[in-house]
C-alpha positions as CSV (number, residue, x, y, z in Angstrom):
1,X,31.2,-12.6,-30.2
2,X,28.7,-11.4,-27.5
3,X,30.0,-11.5,-23.9
4,X,27.7,-12.9,-21.2
5,X,28.3,-12.3,-17.5
6,X,26.7,-15.1,-15.4
7,X,26.3,-14.8,-11.6
8,X,25.2,-18.2,-10.3
9,X,26.3,-20.0,-7.1
10,X,25.2,-23.5,-8.2
11,X,28.4,-24.8,-9.7
12,X,26.7,-27.5,-11.7
13,X,24.2,-25.2,-13.3
14,X,26.9,-22.5,-13.9
15,X,29.1,-25.0,-15.7
16,X,26.2,-26.3,-17.7
17,X,25.1,-22.8,-18.8
18,X,28.7,-21.8,-19.6
19,X,29.3,-24.8,-21.7
20,X,26.0,-24.5,-23.6
21,X,26.5,-20.8,-24.4
22,X,30.1,-21.3,-25.4
23,X,29.0,-24.0,-27.8
24,X,26.7,-21.3,-29.4
25,X,29.5,-18.8,-29.9
26,X,29.2,-16.8,-26.8
27,X,32.0,-15.7,-24.5
28,X,31.0,-16.3,-20.9
29,X,32.4,-15.0,-17.6
30,X,31.0,-16.6,-14.5
31,X,30.9,-15.4,-10.9
32,X,29.8,-17.5,-7.9
33,X,28.3,-14.5,-6.0
34,X,28.0,-10.7,-6.3
35,X,31.2,-9.8,-4.3
36,X,33.1,-8.7,-7.4
37,X,30.1,-8.0,-9.7
38,X,30.4,-4.2,-10.0
39,X,34.1,-4.4,-10.6
40,X,33.7,-7.1,-13.2
41,X,30.9,-5.1,-15.0
42,X,33.2,-2.1,-15.3
43,X,36.1,-4.3,-16.6
44,X,34.4,-6.5,-19.2
45,X,31.2,-4.4,-20.1
46,X,29.1,-7.5,-20.9
47,X,26.4,-7.5,-23.6
48,X,24.0,-9.3,-21.2
49,X,24.0,-9.9,-17.4
50,X,22.4,-13.1,-16.2
51,X,21.8,-12.8,-12.5
52,X,20.5,-15.4,-10.1
53,X,18.1,-14.1,-7.4
54,X,19.0,-16.4,-4.5
55,X,22.7,-15.9,-4.0
56,X,24.9,-16.1,-0.9
57,X,25.5,-12.7,0.7
58,X,23.6,-10.0,-1.2
59,X,20.7,-11.4,-3.3
60,X,20.1,-10.6,-6.9
61,X,17.5,-7.9,-6.2
62,X,19.9,-6.0,-3.9
63,X,22.7,-6.4,-6.4
64,X,20.4,-5.2,-9.3
65,X,19.6,-2.0,-7.4
66,X,23.3,-1.4,-6.7
67,X,24.7,-2.0,-10.2
68,X,21.9,-0.3,-12.3
69,X,23.4,3.2,-12.0
70,X,26.6,1.8,-13.5
71,X,25.2,-0.8,-16.0
72,X,22.3,0.0,-18.3
73,X,22.6,-3.1,-20.5
74,X,20.2,-6.0,-20.7
75,X,19.7,-7.8,-17.4
76,X,18.0,-11.2,-17.0
77,X,17.0,-12.7,-13.7
78,X,17.0,-16.4,-12.9
79,X,14.6,-17.2,-10.2
80,X,13.5,-20.4,-8.4
81,X,10.2,-18.8,-7.5
82,X,7.4,-19.0,-10.1
83,X,5.2,-16.3,-8.7
84,X,4.1,-12.9,-9.9
85,X,5.5,-11.0,-6.9
86,X,9.1,-11.9,-7.6
87,X,8.7,-11.4,-11.4
88,X,7.1,-7.9,-11.0
89,X,9.6,-6.9,-8.3
90,X,12.5,-7.9,-10.5
91,X,11.1,-5.8,-13.4
92,X,10.4,-2.9,-11.1
93,X,14.0,-2.7,-9.9
94,X,15.5,-2.8,-13.3
95,X,15.5,-6.3,-14.9
96,X,14.6,-6.7,-18.5
97,X,13.4,-10.3,-18.4
98,X,13.4,-13.3,-16.1
99,X,13.5,-17.1,-16.4
100,X,12.3,-19.6,-13.9
101,X,14.4,-22.5,-12.6
102,X,15.0,-25.3,-13.5
103,X,16.6,-23.6,-16.4
104,X,16.5,-25.2,-19.8
105,X,19.6,-24.0,-21.6
106,X,17.8,-23.6,-25.0
107,X,15.2,-21.4,-23.4
108,X,17.9,-19.3,-21.7
109,X,19.6,-19.0,-25.0
110,X,16.4,-17.8,-26.7
111,X,15.9,-15.2,-24.0
112,X,19.5,-13.9,-24.3
113,X,19.2,-13.8,-28.1
114,X,16.0,-11.8,-27.8
115,X,17.6,-9.3,-25.4
116,X,20.6,-8.9,-27.8
117,X,18.3,-8.3,-30.8
118,X,16.4,-5.6,-29.0
119,X,19.6,-4.0,-27.8
120,X,21.0,-4.0,-31.3
121,X,17.9,-2.5,-32.9
122,X,18.8,1.1,-32.5
123,X,22.2,0.6,-34.1
124,X,20.6,-1.2,-37.1
125,X,18.5,1.9,-37.8
126,X,19.5,4.8,-40.1
127,X,22.8,6.4,-39.2
128,X,21.2,9.9,-39.3
129,X,20.9,11.6,-35.9
130,X,17.4,11.3,-34.6
131,X,16.0,13.5,-32.0
132,X,12.6,14.2,-30.6
133,X,11.6,17.3,-28.6
134,X,8.4,17.8,-26.6
135,X,8.5,21.0,-24.6
136,X,11.1,20.3,-21.8
137,X,11.7,16.7,-22.9
138,X,14.4,15.9,-25.4
139,X,15.3,12.4,-26.7
140,X,18.4,11.6,-28.6
141,X,18.1,8.3,-30.4
142,X,21.7,7.6,-31.3
143,X,23.1,8.9,-28.0
144,X,20.4,7.0,-26.1
145,X,20.0,10.1,-24.0
146,X,16.9,11.7,-22.4
147,X,16.9,15.2,-20.9
148,X,13.9,16.6,-18.9
149,X,14.0,20.2,-17.6
150,X,17.7,20.4,-18.4
151,X,18.5,17.3,-16.3
152,X,19.7,13.9,-17.7
153,X,17.3,11.1,-17.0
154,X,19.1,7.8,-16.5
155,X,17.2,5.0,-18.3
156,X,18.1,1.4,-19.0
157,X,18.4,0.4,-22.6
158,X,14.9,-1.2,-22.6
159,X,13.3,1.7,-20.8
160,X,14.7,4.0,-23.5
161,X,13.4,1.7,-26.2
162,X,9.9,1.8,-24.6
163,X,10.0,5.6,-24.3
164,X,11.2,6.1,-27.9
165,X,8.5,3.8,-29.3
166,X,5.8,5.8,-27.4
167,X,7.3,9.2,-28.2
168,X,7.7,8.3,-31.9
169,X,4.0,7.7,-31.9
170,X,3.0,10.7,-29.8
171,X,-0.7,11.4,-29.5
172,X,-1.4,7.9,-31.0
173,X,-2.4,4.7,-29.2
174,X,0.4,2.1,-29.2
175,X,-1.3,-1.2,-28.5
176,X,0.1,-3.8,-26.2
177,X,0.6,-6.5,-28.8
178,X,2.9,-4.2,-30.8
179,X,4.9,-3.3,-27.7
180,X,5.3,-7.0,-26.6
181,X,6.3,-8.2,-30.1
182,X,8.7,-5.4,-30.9
183,X,10.2,-4.6,-27.5
184,X,9.8,-7.6,-25.2
185,X,10.2,-10.2,-27.9
186,X,7.1,-12.3,-27.3
187,X,3.3,-12.2,-27.8
188,X,1.1,-10.7,-25.2
189,X,-0.7,-13.5,-23.3
190,X,-3.2,-11.2,-21.5
191,X,-1.5,-11.7,-18.1
192,X,2.1,-10.6,-18.6
193,X,2.7,-7.3,-16.7
194,X,6.2,-6.6,-18.1
195,X,5.1,-3.6,-20.2
196,X,3.0,-2.1,-17.3
197,X,6.0,-2.4,-14.9
198,X,8.3,-0.6,-17.4
199,X,5.8,2.1,-18.0
200,X,5.5,2.6,-14.2
201,X,9.3,3.0,-14.0
202,X,9.2,5.5,-16.8
203,X,6.5,7.5,-15.2
204,X,8.5,7.7,-12.0
205,X,11.7,8.8,-13.7
206,X,9.8,11.3,-15.9
207,X,8.0,13.0,-13.0
208,X,4.6,11.7,-14.1
209,X,1.7,11.4,-11.6
210,X,1.5,7.6,-10.8
211,X,-2.1,7.9,-9.6
212,X,-3.4,10.0,-12.4
213,X,-0.8,9.9,-15.2
214,X,-1.0,12.8,-17.6
215,X,2.2,12.3,-19.6
216,X,2.0,8.6,-20.4
217,X,-1.5,7.3,-20.1
218,X,-2.8,3.7,-20.0
219,X,-5.8,3.0,-22.2
220,X,-7.2,0.0,-20.4
221,X,-7.5,-3.1,-22.4
222,X,-5.7,-1.5,-25.4
223,X,-2.3,0.0,-24.8
224,X,-0.5,3.3,-24.0
225,X,-0.7,6.9,-25.1
226,X,2.2,9.4,-25.0
227,X,0.7,12.9,-24.5
228,X,2.8,15.3,-26.7
229,X,1.8,18.6,-25.0
230,X,2.4,17.4,-21.4
231,X,6.1,18.2,-21.1
232,X,6.2,22.0,-20.4
């Protein structure tokens, strides 16, 4: 049974979501704000964190920044603002997906299930140890570990999936449609910037040049290209 941690101050919505998810065989822990979020994350180690943006006290964005070093699992934002700025900001600071209020429970369920499927993907692969090495960059598939110049690089689960997909296809174009289908769980609509934001975060963590990337390149209108010999 997958365990969901829900942080939502609207009591009616929180109860509705808890009841709906419980009916679909999820265990749900609910918090009214972020006061005890970090402690609860360490105690229950949820499979997915569903975090409201507009909370009393610290908002969801601030909480996300605070807990990301301690929780690398799937994180889904619920936001009342249907605008690109909030969506992109949420992805940039570490969210894996977002859903706009008013929340339809069946849509939330589908998003949670998609996050769980993507998180489970590495464990469903072959049990053999899988590693990739490009100069000073090492990736360990089963340990979900990345090392660059001898230093561990902290990545979220979905950042690692994105990097592994690109590195597994080094020196080849990986098109956007493939990334969206396999890693984000939906078709690319021509407007969604989720993949671009995750690539941007990867570049920052992997010491790539954000203005003129030479390690992970964007091929405009097509996809992304992992440069195999750029990691010395």
